[in-house]
N, C-alpha and C positions, 0 to 999 in steps of 0.2 A: 504494500500500500504506500502511496506517495506520502512523504512527510511535509507537513505545513507548520511553519513557525508563525504564531500570532503575537505581535508586539503592540501593546496598548497599555497605558497607565490607568485607564478607567476600568475597574474590576467588572462592572456589569457588562461592558462592551467586550472585554476579554473573555468572560464566561460565555456570552452569547455567540461570539465568533468561534470559540472552541467547540461548542455544541453543534453549531451549524456545519463546521468542517468535518467533525466526526460523523454526523448524519450523512454527509456527502461521501463518506468512505475513506477519509484521510486519517493518518496518524498525526495527532496534533501535540505540539509542545507550545508553551507560552512563556512570555517574558513581559515584565511590567516596566522596564526601563531599557535604555540603550546599552548600558554595560552588560546587563543580563542577556540581552539579545545577542551581542557579540560572543559572549561565553557559550551560549547554546549552539551558535553556528560552529564554533571551534570544537565543541564536544561531539555533536552529531549534526553535520550539515543537513539542513532541510532541502527538500526539492523546490520549495517556494516559500516566500515570506510575505505576510501581510504586515505592513509597517505604518504605525501612526507617526505623525511629525512631532507633535507636542509630547515629549517625554521628559521626565526628570533627568538631570545630568546631561548626557549626550543626546542631542536631538535626532529625530528620525532622518533628517537630511545628512547629519554627520555619520550616522550608521550606514546609510546608503553610500556615501562617498567612500568610506572605509572598505565596504564590501566590494565595490566596483574597482577599487585600487588593488585588491588582492587577486592573484591569478586563480585561486581555488574557488572564489565566489563571484568572479567577474560576470559569469553568464547565468547565475542563479536568478530565476524570475522573482521580481520584487514588485508588489503592488502597494503603492502608498494609499493608505486608507485614513482619511482625515476630515476633520470639521473645517479645515482651512480651504475654502472654496474659491479664493481670489485667483484670478488668472495668472498673476505673477508667481504665486506659489506653485500652481500647477506646472507652469513652464519651468520653474527651477527644479522641481522633482523630476520631470521628464529629461531635462538637460543633464541632471546628475546621473541619469541612467535607469530611472524607474521604468518598468515595463508598462505600467498603467497608473492612473491617479484617480481614485474614486473618493467622492466627498460623502460625508455622513449628513443626513441619513441616506441609506442606500437600499436598493432592492436585494434581498438575500439571494433570490434566484439568479439575478444578474451577476452577483459576486461569485456564486458557485460556478456558473457557466464560464466566467472569465478565468477563474482558477483552473478549471478543467482544460480550457483552451490553451492557456499558457503552459500547463504541464504536458499537453499533447505536442505542442511546438517544441518544447525542450526535449521530449523523447525523440522527435523526428530529427533533431540536430545531433543526437548521440551517435558516435561512430559505430 
């Protein structure tokens, strides 16, 4: 089963996304801040990450930059999932290498579809 790492500092959103991804058939790990997210990636690299921008300590943008700078995680699909809906933030997220940028509130079905599509694309790129 594909592994999804959900990173959000709001407990209710973290639990909701964890449940949603488990129901969709994914193995899910969670982190509630940027440091923990990077540790989880080092311990057991996920197949895809759902990443909030507003995190205590290291921001989601900084986590994204670090993951894109490392060869092991450069191509890991990352979806920014955030309440920050301004176009400038969306452009920044995509420019830093996010595969998609989804604003809260969001359609759970659309999110699951996007996760499945990105995982399928990643599988297609595997040699």
